[in-house]
Each structure stands twice: as structure tokens, then as C-alpha cells.
Biopython code that builds the backbone (N, CA, C, O; Angstrom):
import numpy as np
from Bio.PDB.StructureBuilder import StructureBuilder

atoms = [
    (1, "MET", "N", (91.132, 93.755, 62.115)),
    (1, "MET", "CA", (90.160, 92.934, 61.413)),
    (1, "MET", "C", (89.066, 93.803, 60.810)),
    (1, "MET", "O", (88.757, 93.684, 59.624)),
    (2, "GLU", "N", (88.494, 94.658, 61.605)),
    (2, "GLU", "CA", (87.336, 95.421, 61.140)),
    (2, "GLU", "C", (87.699, 96.452, 60.086)),
    (2, "GLU", "O", (86.840, 96.844, 59.296)),
    (3, "ASN", "N", (88.951, 96.903, 60.051)),
    (3, "ASN", "CA", (89.367, 97.894, 59.063)),
    (3, "ASN", "C", (89.865, 97.270, 57.762)),
    (3, "ASN", "O", (90.084, 97.980, 56.780)),
    (4, "GLN", "N", (90.043, 95.975, 57.747)),
    (4, "GLN", "CA", (90.490, 95.232, 56.567)),
    (4, "GLN", "C", (91.766, 95.825, 55.967)),
    (4, "GLN", "O", (91.874, 96.001, 54.753)),
    (5, "LEU", "N", (92.722, 96.129, 56.836)),
    (5, "LEU", "CA", (94.012, 96.636, 56.399)),
    (5, "LEU", "C", (94.874, 95.492, 55.876)),
    (5, "LEU", "O", (94.692, 94.339, 56.266)),
    (6, "VAL", "N", (95.806, 95.817, 54.998)),
    (6, "VAL", "CA", (96.767, 94.812, 54.556)),
    (6, "VAL", "C", (97.609, 94.442, 55.768)),
    (6, "VAL", "O", (98.233, 95.304, 56.387)),
    (7, "THR", "N", (97.624, 93.166, 56.099)),
    (7, "THR", "CA", (98.306, 92.694, 57.306)),
    (7, "THR", "C", (99.041, 91.406, 56.996)),
    (7, "THR", "O", (98.512, 90.543, 56.296)),
    (8, "VAL", "N", (100.249, 91.266, 57.507)),
    (8, "VAL", "CA", (100.989, 90.012, 57.377)),
    (8, "VAL", "C", (101.142, 89.392, 58.753)),
    (8, "VAL", "O", (101.091, 90.075, 59.776)),
    (9, "ARG", "N", (101.329, 88.095, 58.751)),
    (9, "ARG", "CA", (101.461, 87.342, 60.001)),
    (9, "ARG", "C", (102.849, 87.553, 60.611)),
    (9, "ARG", "O", (103.858, 87.576, 59.908)),
    (10, "GLY", "N", (102.871, 87.704, 61.923)),
    (10, "GLY", "CA", (104.130, 87.795, 62.647)),
    (10, "GLY", "C", (104.380, 86.527, 63.439)),
    (10, "GLY", "O", (103.520, 85.650, 63.514)),
    (11, "ASN", "N", (105.551, 86.436, 64.024)),
    (11, "ASN", "CA", (105.901, 85.234, 64.772)),
    (11, "ASN", "C", (104.974, 85.002, 65.962)),
    (11, "ASN", "O", (104.642, 83.856, 66.263)),
    (12, "GLN", "N", (104.551, 86.062, 66.642)),
    (12, "GLN", "CA", (103.676, 85.848, 67.795)),
    (12, "GLN", "C", (102.271, 85.436, 67.369)),
    (12, "GLN", "O", (101.615, 84.665, 68.070)),
    (13, "ASP", "N", (101.799, 85.940, 66.228)),
    (13, "ASP", "CA", (100.519, 85.456, 65.698)),
    (13, "ASP", "C", (100.590, 83.941, 65.513)),
    (13, "ASP", "O", (99.728, 83.202, 65.988)),
    (14, "ARG", "N", (101.626, 83.499, 64.821)),
    (14, "ARG", "CA", (101.815, 82.072, 64.550)),
    (14, "ARG", "C", (101.968, 81.267, 65.836)),
    (14, "ARG", "O", (101.377, 80.195, 65.972)),
    (15, "GLN", "N", (102.747, 81.772, 66.764)),
    (15, "GLN", "CA", (102.964, 81.046, 68.010)),
    (15, "GLN", "C", (101.672, 80.905, 68.813)),
    (15, "GLN", "O", (101.482, 79.907, 69.509)),
    (16, "ILE", "N", (100.796, 81.884, 68.722)),
    (16, "ILE", "CA", (99.519, 81.808, 69.435)),
    (16, "ILE", "C", (98.631, 80.736, 68.831)),
    (16, "ILE", "O", (98.126, 79.877, 69.555)),
    (17, "TYR", "N", (98.430, 80.766, 67.519)),
    (17, "TYR", "CA", (97.491, 79.793, 66.947)),
    (17, "TYR", "C", (98.084, 78.407, 66.767)),
    (17, "TYR", "O", (97.341, 77.449, 66.551)),
    (18, "GLU", "N", (99.408, 78.274, 66.850)),
    (18, "GLU", "CA", (100.030, 76.948, 66.773)),
    (18, "GLU", "C", (100.280, 76.333, 68.150)),
    (18, "GLU", "O", (100.766, 75.205, 68.238)),
    (19, "ALA", "N", (99.960, 77.045, 69.213)),
    (19, "ALA", "CA", (100.266, 76.564, 70.566)),
    (19, "ALA", "C", (99.606, 75.215, 70.842)),
    (19, "ALA", "O", (98.426, 75.009, 70.558)),
    (20, "ARG", "N", (100.390, 74.314, 71.396)),
    (20, "ARG", "CA", (99.880, 72.997, 71.783)),
    (20, "ARG", "C", (99.257, 73.084, 73.173)),
    (20, "ARG", "O", (99.544, 74.002, 73.942)),
    (21, "VAL", "N", (98.422, 72.136, 73.472)),
    (21, "VAL", "CA", (97.743, 72.111, 74.772)),
    (21, "VAL", "C", (98.761, 72.161, 75.904)),
    (21, "VAL", "O", (98.559, 72.882, 76.881)),
    (22, "SER", "N", (99.847, 71.408, 75.789)),
    (22, "SER", "CA", (100.853, 71.396, 76.856)),
    (22, "SER", "C", (101.502, 72.773, 77.019)),
    (22, "SER", "O", (101.797, 73.183, 78.141)),
    (23, "GLU", "N", (101.724, 73.480, 75.928)),
    (23, "GLU", "CA", (102.294, 74.829, 75.997)),
    (23, "GLU", "C", (101.304, 75.806, 76.637)),
    (23, "GLU", "O", (101.686, 76.663, 77.434)),
    (24, "ILE", "N", (100.048, 75.663, 76.281)),
    (24, "ILE", "CA", (99.009, 76.536, 76.842)),
    (24, "ILE", "C", (98.862, 76.280, 78.338)),
    (24, "ILE", "O", (98.796, 77.219, 79.132)),
    (25, "ASP", "N", (98.810, 75.014, 78.716)),
    (25, "ASP", "CA", (98.663, 74.654, 80.133)),
    (25, "ASP", "C", (99.815, 75.176, 80.981)),
    (25, "ASP", "O", (99.615, 75.513, 82.148)),
    (26, "ALA", "N", (101.016, 75.248, 80.416)),
    (26, "ALA", "CA", (102.201, 75.663, 81.158)),
    (26, "ALA", "C", (102.425, 77.176, 81.133)),
    (26, "ALA", "O", (103.361, 77.669, 81.762)),
    (27, "ASN", "N", (101.583, 77.915, 80.418)),
    (27, "ASN", "CA", (101.834, 79.331, 80.226)),
    (27, "ASN", "C", (100.558, 80.131, 80.503)),
    (27, "ASN", "O", (99.648, 80.163, 79.675)),
    (28, "SER", "N", (100.501, 80.763, 81.651)),
    (28, "SER", "CA", (99.292, 81.504, 82.016)),
    (28, "SER", "C", (99.038, 82.699, 81.098)),
    (28, "SER", "O", (97.887, 83.081, 80.884)),
    (29, "THR", "N", (100.096, 83.287, 80.559)),
    (29, "THR", "CA", (99.914, 84.384, 79.613)),
    (29, "THR", "C", (99.249, 83.890, 78.340)),
    (29, "THR", "O", (98.345, 84.544, 77.819)),
    (30, "MET", "N", (99.681, 82.750, 77.835)),
    (30, "MET", "CA", (99.073, 82.173, 76.646)),
    (30, "MET", "C", (97.610, 81.817, 76.915)),
    (30, "MET", "O", (96.751, 82.024, 76.058)),
    (31, "GLN", "N", (97.333, 81.293, 78.081)),
    (31, "GLN", "CA", (95.947, 80.979, 78.451)),
    (31, "GLN", "C", (95.091, 82.242, 78.387)),
    (31, "GLN", "O", (93.999, 82.232, 77.818)),
    (32, "PHE", "N", (95.588, 83.315, 78.967)),
    (32, "PHE", "CA", (94.851, 84.577, 78.966)),
    (32, "PHE", "C", (94.624, 85.085, 77.547)),
    (32, "PHE", "O", (93.513, 85.482, 77.196)),
    (33, "ILE", "N", (95.668, 85.072, 76.738)),
    (33, "ILE", "CA", (95.572, 85.556, 75.358)),
    (33, "ILE", "C", (94.501, 84.792, 74.591)),
    (33, "ILE", "O", (93.647, 85.395, 73.942)),
    (34, "LEU", "N", (94.546, 83.477, 74.664)),
    (34, "LEU", "CA", (93.585, 82.657, 73.927)),
    (34, "LEU", "C", (92.160, 82.878, 74.413)),
    (34, "LEU", "O", (91.232, 82.950, 73.608)),
    (35, "GLU", "N", (91.983, 82.985, 75.714)),
    (35, "GLU", "CA", (90.648, 83.235, 76.261)),
    (35, "GLU", "C", (90.153, 84.625, 75.864)),
    (35, "GLU", "O", (88.981, 84.803, 75.533)),
    (36, "ASP", "N", (91.041, 85.589, 75.899)),
    (36, "ASP", "CA", (90.666, 86.964, 75.591)),
    (36, "ASP", "C", (90.348, 87.154, 74.104)),
    (36, "ASP", "O", (89.412, 87.873, 73.754)),
    (37, "LEU", "N", (91.119, 86.516, 73.243)),
    (37, "LEU", "CA", (90.906, 86.673, 71.798)),
    (37, "LEU", "C", (89.608, 86.029, 71.328)),
    (37, "LEU", "O", (88.816, 86.651, 70.620)),
    (38, "GLY", "N", (89.402, 84.807, 71.718)),
    (38, "GLY", "CA", (88.249, 84.077, 71.210)),
    (38, "GLY", "C", (88.545, 83.464, 69.840)),
    (38, "GLY", "O", (89.646, 83.614, 69.312)),
    (39, "SER", "N", (87.572, 82.787, 69.280)),
    (39, "SER", "CA", (87.804, 82.002, 68.063)),
    (39, "SER", "C", (87.876, 82.831, 66.781)),
    (39, "SER", "O", (88.663, 82.502, 65.894)),
    (40, "LYS", "N", (87.090, 83.885, 66.656)),
    (40, "LYS", "CA", (87.075, 84.662, 65.416)),
    (40, "LYS", "C", (88.433, 85.321, 65.127)),
    (40, "LYS", "O", (88.929, 85.199, 64.007)),
    (41, "PRO", "N", (89.047, 86.009, 66.087)),
    (41, "PRO", "CA", (90.379, 86.565, 65.831)),
    (41, "PRO", "C", (91.442, 85.492, 65.556)),
    (41, "PRO", "O", (92.349, 85.708, 64.753)),
    (42, "LEU", "N", (91.329, 84.350, 66.215)),
    (42, "LEU", "CA", (92.293, 83.269, 65.959)),
    (42, "LEU", "C", (92.179, 82.780, 64.520)),
    (42, "LEU", "O", (93.193, 82.548, 63.862)),
    (43, "GLU", "N", (90.972, 82.626, 64.035)),
    (43, "GLU", "CA", (90.778, 82.190, 62.655)),
    (43, "GLU", "C", (91.311, 83.249, 61.689)),
    (43, "GLU", "O", (91.909, 82.908, 60.669)),
    (44, "TRP", "N", (91.102, 84.517, 61.999)),
    (44, "TRP", "CA", (91.627, 85.609, 61.181)),
    (44, "TRP", "C", (93.149, 85.546, 61.137)),
    (44, "TRP", "O", (93.749, 85.709, 60.074)),
    (45, "MET", "N", (93.775, 85.310, 62.289)),
    (45, "MET", "CA", (95.233, 85.209, 62.348)),
    (45, "MET", "C", (95.736, 84.041, 61.507)),
    (45, "MET", "O", (96.761, 84.160, 60.836)),
    (46, "ARG", "N", (95.035, 82.928, 61.534)),
    (46, "ARG", "CA", (95.435, 81.758, 60.738)),
    (46, "ARG", "C", (95.419, 82.058, 59.241)),
    (46, "ARG", "O", (96.177, 81.464, 58.473)),
    (47, "GLN", "N", (94.564, 82.968, 58.838)),
    (47, "GLN", "CA", (94.427, 83.300, 57.420)),
    (47, "GLN", "C", (95.415, 84.363, 56.941)),
    (47, "GLN", "O", (95.513, 84.617, 55.741)),
    (48, "LEU", "N", (96.142, 84.980, 57.859)),
    (48, "LEU", "CA", (97.076, 86.032, 57.456)),
    (48, "LEU", "C", (98.190, 85.439, 56.601)),
    (48, "LEU", "O", (98.694, 84.357, 56.899)),
    (49, "PRO", "N", (98.572, 86.136, 55.550)),
    (49, "PRO", "CA", (99.675, 85.644, 54.718)),
    (49, "PRO", "C", (101.024, 85.872, 55.401)),
    (49, "PRO", "O", (101.174, 86.759, 56.240)),
    (50, "PHE", "N", (101.980, 85.060, 55.024)),
    (50, "PHE", "CA", (103.349, 85.231, 55.528)),
    (50, "PHE", "C", (103.931, 86.544, 55.013)),
    (50, "PHE", "O", (104.636, 87.245, 55.739)),
    (51, "SER", "N", (103.633, 86.872, 53.762)),
    (51, "SER", "CA", (104.156, 88.080, 53.135)),
    (51, "SER", "C", (103.123, 88.619, 52.148)),
    (51, "SER", "O", (102.118, 87.973, 51.850)),
    (52, "HIS", "N", (103.406, 89.829, 51.650)),
    (52, "HIS", "CA", (102.493, 90.449, 50.697)),
    (52, "HIS", "C", (103.275, 91.426, 49.832)),
    (52, "HIS", "O", (104.012, 92.271, 50.341)),
    (53, "GLN", "N", (103.106, 91.303, 48.523)),
    (53, "GLN", "CA", (103.725, 92.246, 47.597)),
    (53, "GLN", "C", (102.733, 93.389, 47.401)),
    (53, "GLN", "O", (101.787, 93.260, 46.624)),
    (54, "LEU", "N", (102.938, 94.492, 48.089)),
    (54, "LEU", "CA", (102.000, 95.609, 48.072)),
    (54, "LEU", "C", (102.049, 96.350, 46.737)),
    (54, "LEU", "O", (101.018, 96.641, 46.132)),
    (55, "THR", "N", (103.258, 96.643, 46.299)),
    (55, "THR", "CA", (103.486, 97.258, 44.986)),
    (55, "THR", "C", (104.726, 96.594, 44.404)),
    (55, "THR", "O", (105.342, 95.741, 45.043)),
    (56, "GLU", "N", (105.079, 96.980, 43.213)),
    (56, "GLU", "CA", (106.293, 96.418, 42.605)),
    (56, "GLU", "C", (107.522, 96.688, 43.467)),
    (56, "GLU", "O", (108.472, 95.905, 43.470)),
    (57, "GLN", "N", (107.498, 97.791, 44.190)),
    (57, "GLN", "CA", (108.662, 98.196, 44.983)),
    (57, "GLN", "C", (108.503, 97.968, 46.489)),
    (57, "GLN", "O", (109.455, 98.169, 47.244)),
    (58, "VAL", "N", (107.330, 97.557, 46.929)),
    (58, "VAL", "CA", (107.105, 97.388, 48.367)),
    (58, "VAL", "C", (106.685, 95.951, 48.671)),
    (58, "VAL", "O", (105.621, 95.495, 48.253)),
    (59, "PHE", "N", (107.539, 95.259, 49.400)),
    (59, "PHE", "CA", (107.300, 93.887, 49.845)),
    (59, "PHE", "C", (107.137, 93.905, 51.349)),
    (59, "PHE", "O", (107.988, 94.442, 52.058)),
    (60, "LEU", "N", (106.061, 93.329, 51.844)),
    (60, "LEU", "CA", (105.792, 93.306, 53.276)),
    (60, "LEU", "C", (106.048, 91.921, 53.856)),
    (60, "LEU", "O", (105.629, 90.912, 53.289)),
    (61, "CYS", "N", (106.738, 91.883, 54.986)),
    (61, "CYS", "CA", (106.928, 90.634, 55.724)),
    (61, "CYS", "C", (107.283, 91.000, 57.155)),
    (61, "CYS", "O", (107.590, 92.153, 57.456)),
    (62, "HIS", "N", (107.238, 90.020, 58.021)),
    (62, "HIS", "CA", (107.621, 90.218, 59.417)),
    (62, "HIS", "C", (108.967, 89.547, 59.604)),
    (62, "HIS", "O", (109.091, 88.343, 59.382)),
    (63, "ALA", "N", (109.952, 90.282, 59.998)),
    (63, "ALA", "CA", (111.330, 89.807, 60.227)),
    (63, "ALA", "C", (112.077, 89.704, 58.903)),
    (63, "ALA", "O", (112.652, 90.701, 58.465)),
    (64, "SER", "N", (112.097, 88.543, 58.242)),
    (64, "SER", "CA", (112.804, 88.412, 56.969)),
    (64, "SER", "C", (111.897, 87.692, 55.953)),
    (64, "SER", "O", (110.900, 87.080, 56.337)),
    (65, "PRO", "N", (112.241, 87.767, 54.675)),
    (65, "PRO", "CA", (111.391, 87.129, 53.656)),
    (65, "PRO", "C", (111.263, 85.613, 53.770)),
    (65, "PRO", "O", (110.387, 85.023, 53.137)),
    (66, "SER", "N", (112.112, 84.979, 54.557)),
    (66, "SER", "CA", (112.044, 83.516, 54.645)),
    (66, "SER", "C", (111.757, 82.977, 56.054)),
    (66, "SER", "O", (111.506, 81.782, 56.210)),
    (67, "ASP", "N", (111.790, 83.839, 57.082)),
    (67, "ASP", "CA", (111.629, 83.338, 58.447)),
    (67, "ASP", "C", (111.092, 84.465, 59.339)),
    (67, "ASP", "O", (111.669, 85.551, 59.396)),
    (68, "ASP", "N", (109.984, 84.193, 60.033)),
    (68, "ASP", "CA", (109.400, 85.245, 60.874)),
    (68, "ASP", "C", (110.129, 85.457, 62.194)),
    (68, "ASP", "O", (109.712, 86.283, 63.007)),
    (69, "LEU", "N", (111.192, 84.733, 62.410)),
    (69, "LEU", "CA", (112.012, 84.905, 63.619)),
    (69, "LEU", "C", (113.357, 85.544, 63.339)),
    (69, "LEU", "O", (114.071, 85.896, 64.278)),
    (70, "VAL", "N", (113.723, 85.704, 62.083)),
    (70, "VAL", "CA", (115.055, 86.221, 61.716)),
    (70, "VAL", "C", (114.934, 87.606, 61.131)),
    (70, "VAL", "O", (115.940, 88.211, 60.761)),
]
sb = StructureBuilder()
sb.init_structure("model")
sb.init_model(0)
sb.init_chain("A")
sb.init_seg("    ")
for serial, (resi, resn, name, xyz) in enumerate(atoms, 1):
    if name == "N":
        sb.init_residue(resn, " ", resi, " ")
    sb.init_atom(name, np.array(xyz, "f"), 0.0, 1.0, " ", f" {name:<3s}", serial, name[0])
structure = sb.get_structure()
């Protein structure tokens, strides 16, 4: 965040900020992550793009161009 690097969202970023209360309650690791991160990093993660065209020849994404899990 502080270095303002070009960053794309990954599946775990999405899974953290999309977590439902029931998922958080059932997962102590998720509880820890959310408590440790706080609201500012979560909002930053929500704003991350799925992909980014860095140059004409360099396309950035996590996993595949259409799915962050594949």
C-alpha cells in the first residue's frame, strides 16, 4: 500500500474481503486475518483491479485472465 506498486487482486484477497459472518465465525484463521489487517487494508484490497495491462506486451493477472482460481 505505502509503496503504491502496481498490484492486482488475488483469490485470497477476494476471499478475505468477501467473507461472510458465518465463514468468519467458523474460521479462526480468517478471524485473525481480519482483526490483524484492520479496515484500511481491507478497503485497499477491495479496490485492487482483477487485471492490469502494464504495457502492450505485459498483462498482469492472478491465475488466469478470466478466473482468479484457475
